[in-house]
C-alpha positions in Angstrom: 17.5 2.9 12.1 14.8 1.4 14.3 11.9 2.6 12.2 13.3 0.8 9.1 13.6 -2.5 11.0 10.1 -2.1 12.4 8.6 -2.2 8.9 10.7 -5.3 8.0 14.0 -4.0 6.8 15.1 -4.4 3.2 14.4 -0.7 3.1 16.1 0.3 -0.1 15.3 -2.8 -2.1 11.6 -3.0 -1.3 11.1 0.7 -1.6 12.7 0.8 -5.0 10.9 -2.4 -6.1 7.5 -0.7 -5.4 8.5 2.5 -7.2 9.9 0.8 -10.3 6.8 -1.4 -10.4 4.4 1.6 -10.4 6.5 3.4 -13.0 6.3 0.2 -15.2 2.5 0.2 -14.7 2.3 3.7 -16.1 2.6 6.1 -13.1 3.5 9.6 -14.2 4.6 12.7 -12.2 1.0 14.0 -12.5 -0.5 10.8 -11.2 -2.2 10.7 -7.8 -0.7 7.9 -5.7 -2.3 6.5 -2.5 0.2 4.5 -0.4 -1.8 2.4 2.1 0.2 1.6 5.2 2.8 4.1 4.1 4.7 3.7 7.4 8.0 5.6 7.5 8.0 6.2 3.7 9.9 3.2 2.3 8.0 3.9 -1.0 7.5 7.6 -0.2 11.1 8.5 -0.4 11.1 7.5 -4.0 7.6 8.5 -5.0 7.3 11.9 -3.3 10.3 13.5 -5.1 9.1 12.1 -8.4 5.4 13.1 -8.2 4.1 16.6 -8.7 3.1 18.8 -5.8 0.3 17.3 -3.7 0.1 14.0 -5.7 1.3 11.7 -2.9 -1.2 10.5 -0.4 -0.1 8.3 2.6 -2.2 6.6 5.2 -1.0 4.6 8.2 -2.3 3.7 11.6 1.0 4.8 13.2 1.7 8.5 13.5 5.1 7.7 15.0 6.2 5.9 11.8 5.1 8.7 9.5 6.9 11.3 11.8 10.0 9.1 11.7 9.9 9.0 7.9 9.4 12.7 7.6 12.2 13.5 10.1 14.8 11.0 9.1 14.1 9.9 5.5 12.7 12.9 3.6 14.5 16.2 3.1 12.6 19.2 4.5 13.0 21.0 1.2 11.3 18.1 -0.7 8.5 18.0 1.8 7.8 21.7 1.5 8.0 21.6 -2.3 5.9 18.5 -2.9 3.4 18.8 0.0 2.6 15.1 0.5 -0.7 14.6 2.4 -1.0 12.1 5.3 -3.9 10.6 7.2 -3.5 8.7 10.5 -6.2 6.0 10.6 -6.4 2.3 11.6 -9.8 2.0 9.9 -9.0 2.9 6.3 -10.6 6.4 6.4 -9.8 7.1 2.7 -12.6 9.6 2.5 -10.4 12.1 4.4 -8.4 12.6 1.3 -9.6 15.3 -1.1 -8.2 13.6 -4.2 -9.0 10.3 -5.9 -5.9 8.2 -6.7 -4.9 7.0 -10.1 -2.7 4.4 -8.4 -3.1 2.8 -5.0 -0.7 0.2 -3.4 -0.8 -1.8 -0.3 2.6 -3.6 0.0 2.9 -6.1 2.8 -0.3 -4.9 4.5 -2.6 -7.9 3.9 0.3 -10.1 5.0 -0.5 -8.9 8.6 -4.3 -8.6 8.6 -7.3 -10.8 9.3 -9.8 -11.3 6.5 -12.4 -9.0 8.2 -9.9 -6.2 8.2 -9.0 -6.8 4.6 -12.7 -6.7 3.8 -13.0 -3.3 5.4 -10.1 -2.0 3.4 -11.7 -3.3 0.1 -15.1 -1.9 1.0 -13.6 1.5 1.6 -11.2 1.5 -1.4 -14.0 0.5 -3.7 -15.8 3.7 -2.8 -12.6 5.8 -3.5 -11.2 4.1 -6.6 -12.1 6.1 -9.7 -12.7 4.7 -13.2 -9.3 3.8 -14.7 -7.7 3.8 -11.3 -5.9 0.7 -10.1 -5.2 -0.8 -6.7 -2.3 -3.1 -6.3 -2.0 -5.4 -3.2 0.6 -7.9 -2.2 0.1 -11.1 -0.2 1.7 -14.4 0.9 0.1 -17.0 -1.3 -1.2 -20.3 0.1 -2.3 -23.3 -1.9 -5.2 -24.0 0.4 -7.1 -21.8 2.9 -5.1 -21.3 6.1 -5.8 -21.0 9.8 -4.4 -17.5 10.2 -3.9 -15.8 13.6 -7.2 -14.6 15.1 -6.1 -11.0 15.4 -4.2 -8.7 13.0 -0.6 -8.3 14.0 2.3 -6.3 12.6 4.8 -9.0 13.0 2.8 -12.2 12.3 2.4 -13.5 8.8 -1.0 -14.2 7.3 -1.4 -16.3 4.1 -4.3 -16.3 1.7 -5.2 -18.3 -1.5 -5.3 -16.7 -4.9 -9.1 -17.1 -4.9 -9.5 -15.5 -1.5 -7.5 -12.5 -2.6 -9.4 -12.2 -5.9 -12.7 -12.5 -4.1 -11.9 -9.6 -1.7 -12.1 -7.4 -4.7 -15.0 -9.1 -6.5 -17.3 -9.0 -3.5 -16.8 -5.3 -3.4 -17.5 -4.6 -7.0 -13.9 -4.6 -8.3 -12.4 -6.6 -11.2 -9.3 -8.5 -10.1 -6.3 -9.7 -12.0 -3.6 -12.0 -10.5 -0.2 -10.7 -11.5 1.8 -13.0 -9.3 5.6 -12.8 -9.1 7.1 -9.3 -9.2 10.5 -10.1 -7.8 9.7 -9.5 -4.2 12.6 -10.6 -2.0 10.2 -12.4 0.5 8.1 -14.0 -2.3 5.0 -11.9 -1.8 2.9 -12.0 -5.0 0.7 -9.1 -6.3 -2.8 -8.6 -7.6 -4.5 -5.6 -9.3 -8.0 -4.4 -8.7 -10.0 -2.0 -10.8 -13.6 -0.9 -11.7 
């Protein structure tokens, strides 16, 4: 399906990888999950049925991708039962959610964003993240700072050093821990952020 390819393919493997990772990190059915750049629900198709009613929050800049996910990937009965909540925003308007997440994940988002856009995301997530909440983010790791494209782009790759990624959190008042390899098929590594 076209929406699966738009978000990079590997639909089942990367969706399942994220879900299993979150479960291993302690996500329970009663946990509130925020899926940043949720797209057409590659993670959502696993998380929404698992989580309790109203516990899945998804945000994406593309309404069309979310609609495709709801129409083609998630059964109507599950959507009605679980009542996932979605926000359409390209500026990380997390304050439009009524709940504070226990777990937040941005998988393959910062791999397509300029540093100023990443800074905006961290500034806004730092206001939302509650005590004992955790934010996981993936990135392509570089050994030295890179000359990334000048504008964010869905299909161009951006690379950052470990220190750069840790500092995005630290400059916004968050503790940061490099986790590294988590068996991502495209070798994206992962970091956790918390208060």
